[in-house]
N, C-alpha and C positions, 0 to 999 in steps of 0.2 A: 161795311167793315173797313175800318181805317188801317192803312199800312203801318201806322204808328202803333197799332195794337197787335203787332206780329211778334211771335217768338221765333227765334232764328233756326231752331232745329228740333227734331224729335229724338235726338240721341238719348239713349237710356230709358226711353218710354216703352211701356209694354202695350201692344195693340192686340186685341182679341178680334179677329176678322172672320166673319162667316162667309162661306162660299169663296174661300181664298185659294182654291186649288188651280184656278184658271181665270182668264178674262179680267173683268174690272177689279175683282177682289185681289187677284194676284198682282195686278198693276199697282194698286194702292199699297199692298204689302211691300213690294220692291222699292217704291218711292220712299217709304218710311225706313226701310232697311238701309237705303243709301245714306241715311243720317246716322245709322248705328242703333236703330230701334230693335226691340225684341218683338217678334211676331208669333202670335199663336194662330196657327193655320187650322181653322175649324171647317171641315168639309167631309163629305161622305166617301169620295173616291179614293180607294187604296190601290186598285188594280188598273193598269193602262187600258184605255178604250180607244180604238182607232178612230171612232166617229167623234169622240169628245176628249181631246188630248188634255193631259194634266192630272196629276194625283197629288195628294197631300205631301208625298215624299219628293216628287219632282219640284213642287212649289218650294219646299224647304231648301232644296239645293239652290234654287234661283235666289231665294232670300239671302242665304248665306254667301252666295257669290257677290251680292250687292253690298255686303258688309254688315248685315244684321244677324241676329241669333234667331233660330226658328224652333218652334215646338209644333210638329205636325200631329193633329189629333183627329181621329176618325169619329165624327159625331153627326148624328141625325138630329137636327135642331127641332124636330117634332117630339123628341124624347126628353121629357123633363129631367129625368135622372141623369141622362147622358150629358146634358148641358151643364147641370150643376157640378157633375164630376169633372167636366172639362175646365170649369172655372177653378176648381180645387187644384187640378194639375197645373194650370197656368200660374197660380199663386205659388205653388211648390217650386216651380222652375224659375220664376222671375221675381217673386216677392210681392206681386200685386198686379193690378190691371189699371192702366191710366186711360185707355181709349177703347171704346167698343165701336166697331164698324159693322152695322147690319146690312150686309150686302147680299146674302143668300136669297134667292127668289126663284119662283116657278112661274112659268108663263104658258098659257093656252089661249090663243086669240080666237075663241069659239063662242058661238051664240048659245042660248039656253038649251035648245034641242040637242046641240052637239057637245054639251058639257055635262057628263054624268056626275053624280054626287061624289064619286071617288076622286074625280079630277078637281071638283070644287073644293073638296076637303084638303087635297094635296096643296093647292095654291094658297088657300087660307091658312092651312097648317104651317106652311113654310113662311109665307110672306107676313101676314098680320100676326098670327100667334107666335111664330118663331121670333119675330122682332121683339114682341112683348116679353117672351120668355127669356131671351138672351139679355135683354135690358134688366129684367128682374134679377136674373142670376148674377149679373155683374155689378149690380147697384151697390152692394156693401163695399166692394173693392173700390168703386169709383168714389164713394163717399170718403174712404180712407185716403185716396189720392188727393181729393180736395183738401182734406184736413192737413195733408203734408205739403200743400202748395204746389202740386204737380199739374195743375190745369187740366182736369179730366174732361173728356168729351164723349158724346155719343153722336155718331154720324150714321144716318140711314139713307140708303140709296133709293129714294122714293120721290114722287113728283109733287108739285104744288097742288093744293086741294081745289081744283077747278070743277065746280058742280054743274057741268053742262052736259046735256043729254048725249051729244055726239061722242063724248069720251066714254060712255057706258054702253050705248045701244048695240054695238057689234060684239062686245065681249064683257058682259056685265060681271061675270064671276071674277075674271082677271082684274077688272077695274076695282071691284070691291076689295080684293085681296091687296092690291097695290096701295089703294087709298088707306087701307087699314094700317099699313106701315107709316104713312104720312100722319095719320091721326095719333099714332104713338109719339111722333115728333111734337105735334101740337100740344098734346097733353103732358108729356114728360118734360118738355121745356119749361112749362109753368110749374109743374110739380117739383122739379129738381133744382130750380133756380136758387132756392133757399140754401141748397147745399154747395153751390158754386160749381155745378156740373153743366157744361154747355151741351145743348141738344139741337142738332140741325139736320136738314135733309139736303141732298144734292141730286140733281137730275140733268141729263144731257139734252141739249136742244135738238141734236141729230141722233139718228140711230148709230149704235156703236158696234164695230166689227168684233164680235165674239163668236166662239164655237156654237153657243146656243142660238145666236142670231142666224148663223149659217144653216141651222136646221129648220128655220121657218120658211115655208114655201113662198117663192116669189120675191124674197129679199136679196137685193144685189149688194153684197158687202163692199163692192168697189165704190159705192156711193155713200159709204159710212165714214165715220171718224174712228181713230184708234182709241183703245181704252186709256191711253196715257193722258188724254185731255181731262179725263175724270180723276186720274191719280194726281195730276198737278193741281187741279182745283181742290181736291180733297186735302192735299197737303196745306194749302192756304187756309182752309177752315180749321184744320187740326193744330195749326200753329198760331191761331188767333186766340185771344183771351176767352176764357170760358163764360164770361159775362155776355159774350156775343152769342145769343141763343134764340131759338124759336124761328130760325130763318129757313126759307125754302129757296135754295140757290139753284140757278141755272148755270151750267159750266162756263159758257163763253162770256156771259155777263159778269160773272165773278172774276174771271181772268182779266177782262177789260178794265174792271175796277182797280186792278193791280198793274195796269199799264201793259198787259199782254194782249195785243190785238192782232198780231200776225199768227194765225192758227194753221198755216200751211203744213207745218211738220206733223200735225195730227191727222191729215188726210190719208186715207188708205191709198187713194189714187192721186198723185200730185196734180195740182191744177184744178181739182174739182171745185166748182162754184155752187152747184145745186146738189145738196145732200138730202137723203131721206130724212124727213122730220120725225122726231120721236113723238110718242103719244103724250097727251096731257099738258102740252105747252101751248097756251093761247097766243 
């Protein structure tokens, strides 16, 4: 991606972000809000949970505090009707959708014997199917955005498609679900290119300190990076021209390509040199 191909702001753009009540989704929402963007917060959490902080309403307040407009919508992205209804509400509120961020995801790092079908269905229903469904539901609005010259984008938080046994053998169901998201990027980038819609994936090189990560046994969040490394990287993708499509970006590599090599501010623990590596990065 050339820096010459950058747009300077997301001001006035409408972003439909799944899983935006906390963590990476919220960080992406707040970075766009700082430009003056409209944020459709699509998530399930409406009531505070002490173990998993953040609701669609608290996220809306944070977005508005950053200078954006927020529409909090309680949506289960496994529910077809709910997703299409959310798109209708977003269009009614903001006049259209310019950017879809497929961030919602479920994780269970379990082997086959420890992954009952209910959990398999949950991961695949949210990750692969949810990404496909939200993309389908937003497509007509993204096409309108393209026709209006508004540089529409789909950004999915999913990894490069590395088909190596070690990325599957310990958690086949999760890997299938996560790679399903990446296969959406691969296919939709080719399918939507004719419409002028950019479709890309973004993934972190290191583990990211989120509430969900803290719930995984054995993970020391002190050895993680903050979600803001991904929100800054996402901003660079979403402000690139839509003809920049079909890429699987790694956060630090993308930032380095834009001259950002000092990543200290993203460390949970200042001075950390050895981070927990994320999955799926060769």
